[in-house]
Backbone bond lengths (Angstrom), bond angles and torsions (degrees), N, CA, C in turn:
res aa  C-N    CA-C-N  psi(-1)  N-CA   C-N-CA  omega(-1)  CA-C   N-CA-C  phi
1 M - - - 1.459 - - 1.526 109.64 -
2 K 1.315 115.41 137.18 1.461 120.34 179.06 1.525 109.35 -102.84
3 I 1.309 115.28 127.63 1.466 121.95 -178.24 1.523 109.61 -117.42
4 A 1.333 116.35 133.83 1.462 121.58 171.33 1.520 107.76 -98.92
5 V 1.330 116.53 118.67 1.459 120.91 177.73 1.520 107.97 -88.06
6 L 1.325 116.21 114.52 1.460 121.39 -178.12 1.519 109.75 -92.88
7 C 1.319 116.66 122.40 1.471 120.39 -176.70 1.521 109.56 -147.96
8 G 1.322 115.52 -176.50 1.467 121.00 179.20 1.509 111.52 86.60
9 G 1.340 115.16 -96.74 1.456 118.98 -177.17 1.517 111.70 73.00
10 V 1.318 115.92 -167.05 1.468 120.47 -176.81 1.529 111.98 -126.75
11 S 1.317 117.84 12.11 1.465 120.40 -178.89 1.525 110.13 -80.41
12 L 1.327 115.90 176.52 1.460 121.18 177.80 1.530 111.81 -68.55
13 E 1.323 116.77 -10.59 1.462 121.28 178.88 1.527 112.15 -100.65
14 R 1.324 116.61 21.47 1.464 121.68 -176.35 1.536 112.47 -56.97
15 E 1.321 117.74 -47.69 1.460 120.44 -176.68 1.527 111.60 -63.57
16 V 1.324 116.68 -39.97 1.462 120.62 177.29 1.524 109.50 -62.93
17 S 1.333 116.07 -42.39 1.464 120.97 -179.80 1.532 111.50 -63.15
18 L 1.319 117.07 -40.64 1.461 119.77 177.82 1.531 110.97 -62.76
19 N 1.327 116.58 -40.03 1.465 120.33 177.15 1.525 110.85 -65.50
20 S 1.332 116.84 -42.87 1.458 120.80 177.11 1.525 110.23 -59.24
21 G 1.326 115.78 -46.80 1.456 120.15 -178.02 1.514 113.15 -59.41
22 A 1.329 116.09 -43.80 1.466 120.22 -179.02 1.526 111.08 -63.62
23 E 1.343 116.89 -41.64 1.460 119.59 -178.31 1.527 111.71 -74.18
24 V 1.326 116.83 -33.74 1.464 120.53 175.33 1.531 110.19 -64.65
25 K 1.321 116.75 -42.72 1.468 120.19 179.00 1.521 110.83 -57.83
26 T 1.325 116.53 -48.63 1.469 120.48 -178.46 1.526 111.03 -60.86
27 A 1.327 116.74 -45.01 1.465 120.43 -177.15 1.527 111.90 -69.38
28 L 1.327 117.72 -38.42 1.468 119.88 177.62 1.524 111.13 -65.31
29 M 1.316 117.32 -36.41 1.465 120.31 175.98 1.522 110.13 -64.12
30 E 1.336 116.63 -39.18 1.463 120.21 176.37 1.522 111.14 -63.35
31 A 1.334 115.97 -30.59 1.462 120.85 179.27 1.526 112.48 -80.89
32 G 1.333 117.24 -2.81 1.460 120.73 174.43 1.510 115.78 102.38
33 Y 1.316 118.08 10.50 1.457 120.96 -179.54 1.525 111.07 -91.14
34 D 1.331 114.83 152.88 1.457 121.93 167.05 1.524 105.43 -86.21
35 V 1.330 118.33 123.39 1.465 120.70 -169.64 1.521 111.41 -128.68
36 V 1.325 115.27 137.73 1.456 121.78 172.22 1.528 107.58 -125.43
37 L 1.324 116.61 138.50 1.464 122.16 -179.36 1.522 109.05 -98.16
38 E 1.344 116.14 129.04 1.455 120.78 -179.28 1.522 110.47 -122.02
39 D 1.335 116.84 118.41 1.459 122.56 173.61 1.524 106.81 -84.72
40 V 1.330 115.85 104.08 1.462 121.44 -170.71 1.528 110.27 -88.78
41 K 1.312 115.99 121.53 1.469 120.24 -179.26 1.528 112.75 -98.26
42 S 1.337 117.23 -20.48 1.465 120.80 176.20 1.520 108.93 -158.91
43 V 1.311 115.85 158.43 1.466 120.88 179.64 1.522 110.16 -64.82
44 S 1.321 117.35 -45.15 1.471 120.50 -176.58 1.524 111.58 -64.46
45 D 1.326 117.12 -36.40 1.471 120.08 -177.76 1.517 111.89 -62.28
46 I 1.344 117.32 -43.59 1.457 119.24 -176.81 1.523 110.77 -69.33
47 I 1.344 117.86 -33.05 1.460 120.30 177.72 1.528 110.18 -68.06
48 K 1.325 116.63 -43.41 1.474 120.45 178.36 1.529 111.49 -64.37
49 K 1.329 116.27 -35.11 1.459 120.94 -175.39 1.529 112.67 -83.52
50 W 1.321 117.71 -12.68 1.455 120.61 -171.65 1.532 114.39 -55.90
51 P 1.345 119.75 -44.74 1.480 118.64 178.74 1.530 112.45 -57.59
52 E 1.314 116.28 -34.77 1.476 121.04 178.45 1.534 111.00 -69.84
53 I 1.324 117.14 -36.10 1.468 121.32 -179.69 1.521 110.70 -67.21
54 G 1.323 115.83 -42.03 1.452 120.29 175.94 1.515 114.67 67.60
55 A 1.334 117.69 32.24 1.465 120.84 -179.35 1.530 110.22 -92.77
56 D 1.339 114.84 160.89 1.467 120.87 178.18 1.518 112.27 -83.60
57 G 1.311 116.46 -16.60 1.455 120.20 179.82 1.506 110.67 -179.55
58 A 1.340 115.75 176.65 1.462 121.60 -175.51 1.521 110.98 -119.83
59 F 1.323 115.27 138.92 1.463 121.05 169.23 1.524 106.53 -101.98
60 I 1.318 116.69 116.32 1.466 120.41 -175.89 1.526 109.89 -84.98
61 A 1.325 115.41 110.55 1.465 122.27 175.65 1.521 109.76 -116.09
62 L 1.324 115.60 28.50 1.457 122.37 177.72 1.523 109.23 -89.55
63 H 1.326 116.56 141.51 1.457 121.52 179.69 1.524 109.32 -125.96
64 G 1.330 116.09 134.12 1.455 120.28 176.95 1.517 112.88 78.24
65 G 1.332 115.96 165.74 1.463 122.16 174.43 1.518 113.03 56.40
66 W 1.348 114.81 -147.17 1.462 119.89 -176.84 1.533 113.04 -70.69
67 G 1.335 117.08 -8.75 1.459 119.24 177.01 1.511 113.25 -78.88
68 E 1.339 116.15 -15.90 1.459 119.12 -174.15 1.528 112.99 -131.36
69 D 1.329 117.44 -3.17 1.468 118.89 -175.03 1.525 113.37 -100.90
70 G 1.327 117.12 9.29 1.457 121.10 176.48 1.510 115.27 104.77
71 R 1.339 117.47 -13.84 1.462 118.79 -175.72 1.523 112.82 -70.16
72 I 1.328 117.80 -47.30 1.465 117.48 179.85 1.518 110.23 -70.93
73 Q 1.334 117.22 -31.73 1.460 120.08 176.34 1.530 110.25 -62.65
74 S 1.323 117.05 -42.01 1.469 121.09 178.31 1.524 111.14 -62.40
75 A 1.333 115.76 -43.49 1.464 119.90 -178.78 1.524 111.28 -65.01
76 L 1.334 116.52 -44.52 1.465 119.71 179.17 1.523 110.74 -63.38
77 E 1.324 116.17 -41.75 1.463 120.14 -179.70 1.530 110.76 -64.19
78 S 1.314 116.36 -42.44 1.469 120.21 179.43 1.526 111.51 -63.45
79 A 1.323 116.01 -32.10 1.465 120.75 179.89 1.532 112.44 -86.45
80 G 1.341 116.68 -0.88 1.464 119.93 178.90 1.515 113.43 74.05
81 I 1.342 116.76 26.78 1.465 121.47 -177.83 1.528 109.27 -100.68
82 P 1.319 119.31 118.27 1.473 120.75 176.82 1.525 110.88 -62.36
83 Y 1.331 116.00 144.69 1.458 120.61 179.25 1.515 109.08 -146.89
84 T 1.316 116.25 164.36 1.460 121.14 -176.98 1.521 111.68 -90.59
85 G 1.345 114.02 154.60 1.457 120.14 172.01 1.511 114.22 88.02
86 S 1.321 115.26 -160.23 1.458 122.67 -173.68 1.519 112.54 -75.47
87 G 1.339 114.48 160.40 1.450 120.66 178.90 1.515 112.85 -80.64
88 P 1.345 116.32 177.85 1.472 120.95 -174.89 1.523 113.68 -57.62
89 R 1.332 117.18 -44.90 1.463 119.72 -176.35 1.526 111.16 -64.94
90 S 1.316 116.55 -44.76 1.458 120.51 179.64 1.525 111.00 -61.63
91 C 1.329 116.47 -44.00 1.467 120.20 179.71 1.522 111.03 -62.16
92 M 1.325 116.10 -41.94 1.457 120.37 179.75 1.530 110.98 -63.21
93 L 1.337 116.30 -47.00 1.455 120.47 -178.59 1.524 112.08 -64.54
94 S 1.330 116.06 -41.18 1.461 120.55 -175.88 1.517 112.31 -74.03
95 M 1.323 116.87 -34.51 1.460 120.99 -176.34 1.531 111.99 -66.84
96 D 1.332 116.01 -33.13 1.465 120.62 179.21 1.528 108.22 -86.81
97 K 1.323 116.19 108.01 1.470 120.21 -174.37 1.530 112.56 -65.51
98 E 1.321 117.75 -27.84 1.462 118.86 175.95 1.528 109.82 -66.39
99 T 1.331 116.31 -48.09 1.459 120.83 -179.07 1.521 111.46 -63.87
100 S 1.326 116.33 -45.45 1.473 119.33 -177.99 1.530 110.92 -65.54
101 R 1.332 117.48 -37.22 1.470 120.53 175.82 1.531 110.05 -60.10
102 D 1.336 116.34 -45.23 1.465 120.41 -178.13 1.525 111.15 -63.81
103 I 1.326 116.79 -41.84 1.463 120.87 -178.50 1.524 110.58 -67.82
104 M 1.327 117.24 -44.12 1.459 119.13 178.97 1.514 111.33 -63.27
105 S 1.324 117.00 -43.75 1.456 120.87 180.00 1.526 110.99 -61.68
106 A 1.338 116.67 -42.00 1.464 120.82 179.30 1.524 111.54 -66.96
107 S 1.334 116.50 -21.14 1.466 121.38 179.52 1.521 112.13 -92.17
108 G 1.324 116.63 7.03 1.461 120.50 177.75 1.509 114.74 85.78
109 I 1.335 116.81 14.91 1.464 121.38 179.54 1.525 107.66 -101.57
110 P 1.326 118.81 117.62 1.472 120.95 -175.95 1.527 112.02 -64.49
111 V 1.320 115.83 140.30 1.467 122.74 173.17 1.523 107.46 -126.93
112 P 1.332 118.93 157.07 1.465 119.89 178.91 1.532 110.98 -62.88
113 P 1.328 117.94 148.17 1.467 119.54 172.45 1.527 109.12 -56.09
114 G 1.318 116.78 136.54 1.453 118.71 -177.63 1.506 112.70 -171.13
115 I 1.330 114.53 172.77 1.465 121.90 178.46 1.524 108.40 -138.28
116 S 1.318 115.92 159.43 1.465 121.09 170.89 1.519 108.24 -111.97
117 I 1.304 117.05 145.00 1.467 121.20 -178.78 1.515 110.19 -139.29
118 T 1.328 115.56 156.90 1.457 123.06 175.57 1.526 108.80 -118.20
119 P 1.333 118.08 167.44 1.476 120.02 -174.88 1.527 114.91 -58.88
120 D 1.336 117.34 -26.21 1.468 118.73 -177.93 1.525 113.13 -88.12
121 E 1.323 116.92 3.91 1.459 120.35 179.31 1.527 110.49 -102.79
122 R 1.312 116.11 141.37 1.459 121.31 178.15 1.530 108.77 -94.96
123 V 1.323 115.36 141.12 1.459 120.40 -178.64 1.521 108.99 -123.12
124 D 1.307 115.98 133.27 1.459 121.54 176.69 1.536 107.92 -90.19
125 F 1.343 115.02 85.82 1.461 119.15 -177.19 1.522 111.81 -64.82
126 A 1.317 117.24 -32.30 1.466 120.19 178.81 1.525 110.28 -60.57
127 K 1.324 116.23 -41.52 1.462 120.46 179.39 1.525 111.37 -67.48
128 L 1.346 116.33 -43.06 1.466 120.14 179.63 1.528 111.06 -63.65
129 L 1.315 116.02 -41.95 1.463 120.18 -179.99 1.522 110.92 -67.27
130 D 1.314 115.98 -36.09 1.466 119.48 177.61 1.527 110.78 -66.01
131 E 1.339 115.68 -35.32 1.470 120.64 -178.37 1.528 111.75 -80.44
132 W 1.337 117.08 -41.69 1.459 121.21 -171.65 1.530 114.16 -106.66
133 G 1.309 118.74 -13.95 1.459 121.31 179.13 1.504 113.99 81.40
134 K 1.300 117.03 -58.15 1.461 122.47 178.35 1.523 107.71 -137.80
135 I 1.336 116.07 141.90 1.463 119.86 -176.41 1.534 110.87 -126.99
136 V 1.325 113.81 158.72 1.459 122.33 173.01 1.518 107.55 -112.34
137 I 1.326 116.60 129.02 1.467 121.81 177.36 1.524 106.99 -116.58
138 K 1.332 116.74 127.46 1.458 119.30 -177.19 1.524 111.68 -149.96
139 P 1.337 117.17 151.03 1.460 120.03 173.24 1.520 109.67 -61.58
140 A 1.311 117.11 148.35 1.460 120.55 -177.62 1.521 112.89 -76.38
141 S 1.326 117.12 -20.93 1.471 118.96 -172.35 1.521 112.94 -135.82
142 N 1.308 116.90 45.37 1.463 120.78 175.18 1.521 108.92 -135.75
143 G 1.335 115.85 162.89 1.453 121.04 178.33 1.509 111.43 -126.76
144 S 1.337 116.29 -166.03 1.464 123.41 178.47 1.524 112.81 57.91
145 T 1.318 117.19 22.81 1.466 124.45 179.20 1.525 111.97 61.74
146 V 1.334 117.54 20.67 1.463 121.09 177.47 1.530 109.16 -67.68
147 G 1.328 116.64 124.85 1.456 121.56 177.57 1.509 115.58 79.91
148 V 1.347 118.04 6.71 1.459 121.00 -177.58 1.529 109.96 -87.25
149 V 1.317 116.03 132.83 1.468 122.06 178.63 1.528 108.44 -132.39
150 I 1.329 115.86 135.33 1.459 122.69 173.68 1.520 107.17 -112.99
151 T 1.333 116.70 123.87 1.459 118.03 -174.81 1.528 111.76 -152.81
152 S 1.315 114.87 157.75 1.459 121.65 172.12 1.531 109.80 -121.39
153 D 1.351 115.63 17.26 1.463 121.81 -176.11 1.526 110.24 -115.21
154 E 1.307 117.31 130.68 1.467 121.50 -176.25 1.530 112.08 -64.31
155 V 1.327 117.46 -42.83 1.469 120.51 -179.49 1.525 109.98 -64.07
156 A 1.336 116.71 -44.06 1.464 120.77 179.35 1.523 110.63 -63.20
157 A 1.321 116.43 -35.42 1.467 120.16 179.09 1.528 110.87 -65.28
158 K 1.335 116.99 -42.49 1.466 120.68 178.92 1.524 110.84 -65.41
159 D 1.325 116.92 -39.10 1.465 120.16 177.06 1.526 110.30 -64.76
160 A 1.330 116.25 -40.65 1.461 120.87 -178.00 1.522 111.49 -64.87
161 I 1.328 116.92 -41.56 1.465 118.92 -177.97 1.524 110.42 -68.54
162 N 1.329 117.81 -33.33 1.461 120.34 176.10 1.523 111.27 -66.98
163 T 1.326 116.69 -33.51 1.462 120.63 175.96 1.526 110.78 -66.95
164 V 1.329 116.15 -38.64 1.473 120.12 178.23 1.521 110.53 -60.12
165 W 1.344 117.46 -39.29 1.465 119.24 -177.62 1.516 112.27 -65.91
166 D 1.322 117.86 -16.31 1.466 120.54 175.86 1.521 112.10 -75.71
167 I 1.352 116.63 -18.15 1.470 118.74 -174.32 1.530 113.38 -126.84
168 D 1.318 118.35 -8.28 1.464 119.97 -177.78 1.529 109.45 -153.64
169 T 1.331 115.66 164.20 1.464 121.15 -179.90 1.525 112.02 -106.43
170 K 1.321 116.57 3.80 1.459 121.01 177.40 1.519 108.49 -149.50
171 A 1.323 116.07 143.97 1.466 121.07 179.98 1.509 110.07 -126.59
172 I 1.328 115.07 154.99 1.454 122.23 173.43 1.529 107.95 -113.73
173 V 1.328 115.91 129.88 1.459 121.32 174.38 1.527 106.79 -117.28
174 E 1.339 116.79 119.47 1.454 122.02 -176.17 1.521 110.92 -125.37
175 R 1.316 115.22 156.81 1.468 119.76 169.14 1.512 108.71 -68.66
176 F 1.308 117.52 129.08 1.456 121.32 176.93 1.528 109.14 -70.18
177 I 1.317 115.87 133.53 1.456 121.38 -179.84 1.529 108.47 -103.55
178 P 1.332 119.26 102.75 1.463 120.21 177.05 1.529 109.55 -68.74
179 G 1.307 115.94 144.22 1.458 119.46 -179.84 1.513 111.95 141.66
180 R 1.312 116.98 -141.41 1.458 122.95 -173.57 1.530 110.98 -100.64
181 E 1.331 114.62 150.54 1.466 120.26 177.87 1.523 108.66 -112.11
182 L 1.339 115.41 126.03 1.458 121.50 -178.68 1.522 109.74 -126.69
183 T 1.321 115.38 156.89 1.462 120.00 172.35 1.513 108.73 -143.57
184 V 1.332 115.38 146.59 1.463 120.74 -177.26 1.527 109.06 -132.52
185 A 1.334 116.19 122.33 1.455 121.10 172.85 1.523 108.60 -85.56
186 V 1.322 116.07 138.75 1.457 122.16 -179.94 1.518 108.48 -119.95
187 F 1.327 116.70 134.50 1.470 120.93 -179.72 1.518 108.92 -119.64
188 G 1.321 116.14 133.80 1.455 121.04 178.26 1.515 111.46 114.07
189 T 1.333 114.82 -175.73 1.462 121.03 -176.13 1.528 109.94 -134.55
190 G 1.330 116.80 137.87 1.447 121.30 175.75 1.515 113.14 62.47
191 K 1.332 115.78 -138.50 1.457 121.79 -177.20 1.530 112.50 -67.24
192 D 1.336 117.46 -18.87 1.469 121.01 -178.93 1.525 112.86 -85.18
193 A 1.324 118.05 -6.17 1.464 120.91 -177.60 1.525 110.74 -69.53
194 F 1.323 115.96 145.49 1.459 120.63 177.27 1.518 109.91 -139.00
195 A 1.327 114.94 154.61 1.464 121.11 -177.25 1.524 110.10 -88.16
196 L 1.315 115.82 137.79 1.459 122.03 170.22 1.532 108.12 -82.49
197 P 1.325 118.67 169.84 1.462 120.18 -177.57 1.536 112.96 -53.39
198 V 1.321 115.18 139.20 1.467 122.22 -179.45 1.530 109.82 -69.30
199 I 1.325 115.82 141.31 1.463 122.06 176.62 1.521 109.17 -112.05
200 E 1.330 116.75 132.31 1.462 120.22 168.97 1.523 108.02 -99.27
201 I 1.333 115.56 135.69 1.457 122.71 -175.91 1.522 108.69 -109.20
202 R 1.338 115.80 122.58 1.463 120.41 -179.98 1.527 110.22 -126.93
203 P 1.348 117.28 86.03 1.468 120.16 179.28 1.524 111.43 -68.52
204 N 1.311 116.38 139.96 1.471 120.64 179.60 1.527 111.47 -63.32
205 S 1.337 116.74 -30.04 1.465 121.03 -178.01 1.523 112.13 -80.77
206 G 1.333 117.16 -12.21 1.451 121.03 -175.83 1.513 113.68 90.23
207 F 1.332 117.80 -14.12 1.467 122.62 179.90 1.516 107.85 -130.77
208 Y 1.316 116.39 123.67 1.458 121.67 -176.69 1.527 109.34 -81.47
209 D 1.332 115.39 70.95 1.457 121.25 -177.29 1.526 110.54 -90.71
210 Y 1.328 115.82 -172.50 1.474 121.39 -176.00 1.532 111.18 -57.33
211 K 1.328 116.21 -45.05 1.467 120.39 -179.40 1.526 111.01 -63.49
212 S 1.332 116.37 -43.08 1.462 120.17 -179.73 1.523 111.44 -65.12
213 K 1.335 116.77 -31.69 1.459 120.59 -178.48 1.521 112.72 -73.54
214 Y 1.317 116.77 -36.92 1.460 119.10 -168.61 1.526 114.48 -117.29
215 T 1.319 116.89 13.30 1.466 121.10 174.86 1.520 108.33 -111.23
216 K 1.316 116.05 119.74 1.457 119.47 -179.42 1.528 110.43 -61.52
217 G 1.328 115.67 133.71 1.447 121.33 178.68 1.518 114.48 86.75
218 A 1.358 117.19 -5.45 1.468 119.77 -177.89 1.525 112.24 -81.89
219 T 1.325 116.79 -14.05 1.463 121.02 -176.35 1.526 109.58 -141.11
220 E 1.321 115.14 142.09 1.467 120.68 174.40 1.531 108.14 -97.87
221 Y 1.339 115.38 132.28 1.457 121.08 179.26 1.525 109.01 -116.54
222 L 1.323 116.13 125.41 1.457 120.98 179.86 1.526 108.43 -110.03
223 C 1.331 116.15 114.62 1.461 121.06 -176.73 1.526 110.26 -143.48
224 P 1.321 117.80 117.46 1.463 127.24 1.10 1.536 111.55 -68.59
225 A 1.322 115.28 147.89 1.463 120.86 -179.84 1.531 109.96 -64.40
226 P 1.345 116.84 144.25 1.464 120.68 179.15 1.532 111.63 -75.87
227 L 1.330 115.74 77.44 1.455 122.56 -178.45 1.527 109.31 -117.66
228 D 1.312 116.45 152.40 1.456 117.98 174.15 1.534 108.82 -75.99
229 E 1.319 115.18 171.02 1.464 120.49 -173.99 1.527 112.39 -60.90
230 D 1.327 117.06 -41.06 1.463 120.29 -178.50 1.522 111.75 -66.14
231 M 1.341 117.09 -43.86 1.460 119.94 179.87 1.524 110.93 -65.81
232 T 1.323 117.19 -40.53 1.463 120.60 177.49 1.519 110.46 -59.36
233 R 1.331 116.44 -43.82 1.464 120.72 180.00 1.532 110.90 -62.81
234 V 1.326 117.62 -44.44 1.464 121.45 -178.83 1.528 111.09 -62.30
235 V 1.317 116.02 -48.36 1.463 120.12 -176.79 1.531 111.13 -65.37
236 T 1.329 117.47 -42.00 1.465 119.24 -179.88 1.528 111.20 -68.75
237 E 1.335 117.36 -37.20 1.468 119.58 177.21 1.523 111.17 -64.93
238 Y 1.325 116.77 -41.85 1.463 119.73 177.85 1.535 110.97 -65.03
239 S 1.318 117.08 -38.51 1.467 119.67 -179.12 1.526 110.54 -65.41
240 R 1.323 116.87 -44.03 1.461 120.22 177.48 1.526 110.69 -65.55
241 G 1.334 116.08 -38.20 1.458 119.83 178.72 1.518 112.56 -64.06
242 A 1.329 116.32 -42.00 1.465 120.18 178.69 1.521 110.80 -67.29
243 H 1.324 116.67 -41.90 1.464 122.47 178.69 1.524 110.02 -58.13
244 E 1.322 116.41 -43.89 1.465 120.65 -178.78 1.529 111.40 -74.22
245 A 1.329 117.51 -42.83 1.469 121.12 -177.38 1.526 111.29 -61.55
246 L 1.336 116.26 -35.16 1.457 120.71 -179.71 1.524 112.39 -92.72
247 E 1.340 115.54 9.59 1.471 122.72 172.37 1.520 112.59 61.22
248 C 1.333 116.48 34.44 1.461 120.31 -178.81 1.528 110.93 -70.54
249 G 1.324 115.86 150.20 1.449 121.18 -179.30 1.513 112.33 -123.27
250 T 1.314 116.76 138.67 1.469 127.82 174.09 1.522 113.45 69.57
251 Y 1.322 118.47 -59.09 1.466 118.62 179.04 1.520 110.64 -157.30
252 G 1.316 114.46 157.19 1.456 121.68 177.76 1.516 108.18 -171.30
253 R 1.310 115.96 -176.75 1.465 120.12 -179.21 1.523 109.10 -144.48
254 V 1.332 116.14 136.16 1.450 121.87 -179.30 1.525 108.63 -117.36
255 D 1.330 116.73 129.16 1.464 122.16 -177.37 1.526 110.50 -102.32
256 F 1.334 115.79 143.37 1.465 121.78 -175.56 1.524 111.33 -135.66
257 R 1.327 114.54 156.32 1.461 122.29 162.61 1.525 107.29 -119.77
258 V 1.329 116.46 141.48 1.457 122.26 175.53 1.521 107.29 -118.31
259 S 1.319 116.49 118.80 1.463 120.92 -176.10 1.525 110.89 -69.85
260 D 1.314 115.01 167.08 1.466 120.20 -178.90 1.531 112.70 -61.39
261 D 1.345 116.73 -23.71 1.462 119.05 178.50 1.532 112.56 -95.81
262 G 1.348 116.22 9.81 1.465 120.53 173.04 1.510 116.05 91.55
263 A 1.319 119.22 7.13 1.463 121.42 177.28 1.524 110.02 -78.69
264 V 1.322 117.09 136.75 1.462 122.78 -176.77 1.527 109.80 -102.87
265 Y 1.338 116.45 133.40 1.458 121.80 178.43 1.532 109.21 -129.52
266 A 1.325 116.98 128.63 1.463 121.26 174.95 1.530 109.16 -83.17
267 L 1.321 116.59 135.98 1.457 121.18 -178.30 1.525 112.21 -98.93
268 E 1.331 116.32 -51.27 1.461 119.56 -177.39 1.521 110.20 -165.63
269 V 1.336 114.91 166.99 1.461 122.79 177.54 1.519 107.88 -119.99
270 N 1.328 116.31 132.52 1.462 122.21 -178.39 1.521 108.71 -112.51
271 T 1.333 117.30 117.38 1.463 121.14 -178.34 1.530 113.43 -89.42
272 A 1.318 117.63 -12.47 1.467 121.30 177.27 1.523 108.39 -134.99
273 P 1.333 117.20 67.90 1.468 120.52 -175.78 1.527 112.01 -63.22
274 G 1.328 114.74 156.56 1.459 120.36 178.43 1.522 112.35 -60.33
275 M 1.327 115.66 150.22 1.461 121.77 178.99 1.528 109.98 -130.48
276 T 1.342 116.26 43.92 1.455 121.09 177.23 1.524 110.01 -95.55
277 G 1.325 115.08 -179.13 1.462 119.88 -179.60 1.513 113.82 -64.17
278 T 1.335 118.21 -20.48 1.466 121.11 179.26 1.529 111.65 -107.08
279 S 1.331 117.98 8.65 1.461 121.17 -173.63 1.527 112.32 -75.07
280 L 1.316 114.05 158.59 1.456 120.95 -168.96 1.527 114.30 -85.09
281 V 1.320 118.37 -40.81 1.459 119.98 -178.16 1.534 111.60 -60.78
282 P 1.337 119.28 -44.86 1.474 118.19 176.12 1.528 113.12 -60.73
283 K 1.333 117.48 -33.73 1.469 119.96 177.62 1.526 110.52 -64.95
284 A 1.330 116.61 -44.50 1.466 120.18 179.36 1.521 111.07 -65.30
285 A 1.333 116.36 -40.10 1.464 120.03 179.14 1.532 111.07 -63.54
286 K 1.324 116.06 -39.98 1.461 120.17 178.78 1.527 110.54 -61.80
287 A 1.334 117.01 -42.33 1.463 120.56 178.80 1.529 111.30 -65.99
288 H 1.319 115.96 -25.40 1.464 121.87 177.87 1.531 111.88 -80.98
289 G 1.342 115.41 -14.80 1.467 119.73 -179.69 1.510 114.42 107.39
290 W 1.340 117.57 6.71 1.458 121.29 178.02 1.521 109.97 -104.77
291 G 1.318 117.34 122.73 1.452 120.87 171.15 1.521 109.62 -70.75
292 F 1.320 116.52 168.05 1.467 120.93 -176.95 1.530 112.27 -58.88
293 P 1.346 119.71 -47.61 1.474 118.71 177.55 1.524 112.74 -59.46
294 E 1.328 117.73 -40.06 1.460 119.78 179.70 1.526 111.12 -66.33
295 L 1.330 117.17 -40.95 1.466 120.59 177.20 1.525 110.49 -56.60
296 L 1.331 116.85 -48.89 1.459 120.34 -177.57 1.522 111.44 -66.92
297 D 1.317 117.03 -38.03 1.461 121.16 176.46 1.534 109.95 -59.93
298 R 1.327 116.69 -43.24 1.459 120.88 178.95 1.530 111.09 -66.14
299 I 1.323 116.68 -38.70 1.465 120.34 178.71 1.530 110.44 -62.87
300 V 1.327 116.45 -46.03 1.471 120.34 179.70 1.525 110.62 -61.32
301 K 1.320 116.97 -51.37 1.463 120.25 -175.62 1.521 111.89 -64.21
302 D 1.344 117.13 -42.46 1.460 119.81 -179.65 1.524 111.20 -67.94
303 S 1.337 117.16 -40.80 1.471 121.08 -178.94 1.522 111.60 -66.05
304 F 1.327 115.92 -42.70 1.462 119.72 -173.27 1.523 112.40 -74.28
305 K 1.357 117.44 -14.56 1.464 119.94 -179.99 1.518 111.86 -57.92
306 R 1.330 117.04 -36.14 1.463 119.09 -175.57 1.516 112.85 -75.45
307 F 1.332 117.81 -7.21 1.467 120.34 178.86 1.529 112.11 -98.88
308 R 1.343 116.69 -2.99 1.467 118.98 -178.25 1.518 110.62 -81.61
């Protein structure tokens, strides 16, 4: 089978996507696939170029923008091209953090107290800081912690929101949850989906920012996470619930914060998680007993089933 690994794109996560694409290509070749790497500059270009590529399907290693919000998935589906991961609707719902927060909350999955705002709305940061103590400000539709600021200072909050408007048209402001950071990869679709081992993330800097995510040695990852049986059950149930509520397919990743008093809060769902040497889904798969080539082989086979 010939697979075209789609990566690059034009979002702020382009460099991460290129790294994911290169590592996915190598691992798929180890798994026995014929692989071609495609640096995708636009949705229309890859559709026009597809007959020339001559692949049996696409592995989506695009992060952010139209690579993860359902647009390229819609185009591939319309062209009858099999691809990996979730469908257009799931990608659209998950990419918008306001929408995904609402869906998870309606499904009984706790999320941090928060609001969404647009550039024409005024926010009383002094009031929010007085109520919540410390807040998280982030773009509504970006990943890799791009544009995310954690602060307890009103001036810093105003500067942060102005930075968000340079990269997005909507922002999420949430109460910061002090405590532990966890993430759970989920494999499968619907009722058949199951959680891989939970990972606890311990960045040396205290904040799991872009540098901490993509610099080797900058973060300690504990997998399986040192959780008691009850906490493990709660986090895995919430991860499966979020995966199903947002209609995710084949694989995804759900991020959590656990407060100092043990309350669990879901932050977001990622339908196209990173696949670099420091990425989280491969770490969870390894703890489950799947090497990187086997994980990707399973992703391809499970994803392509729905196109037969």
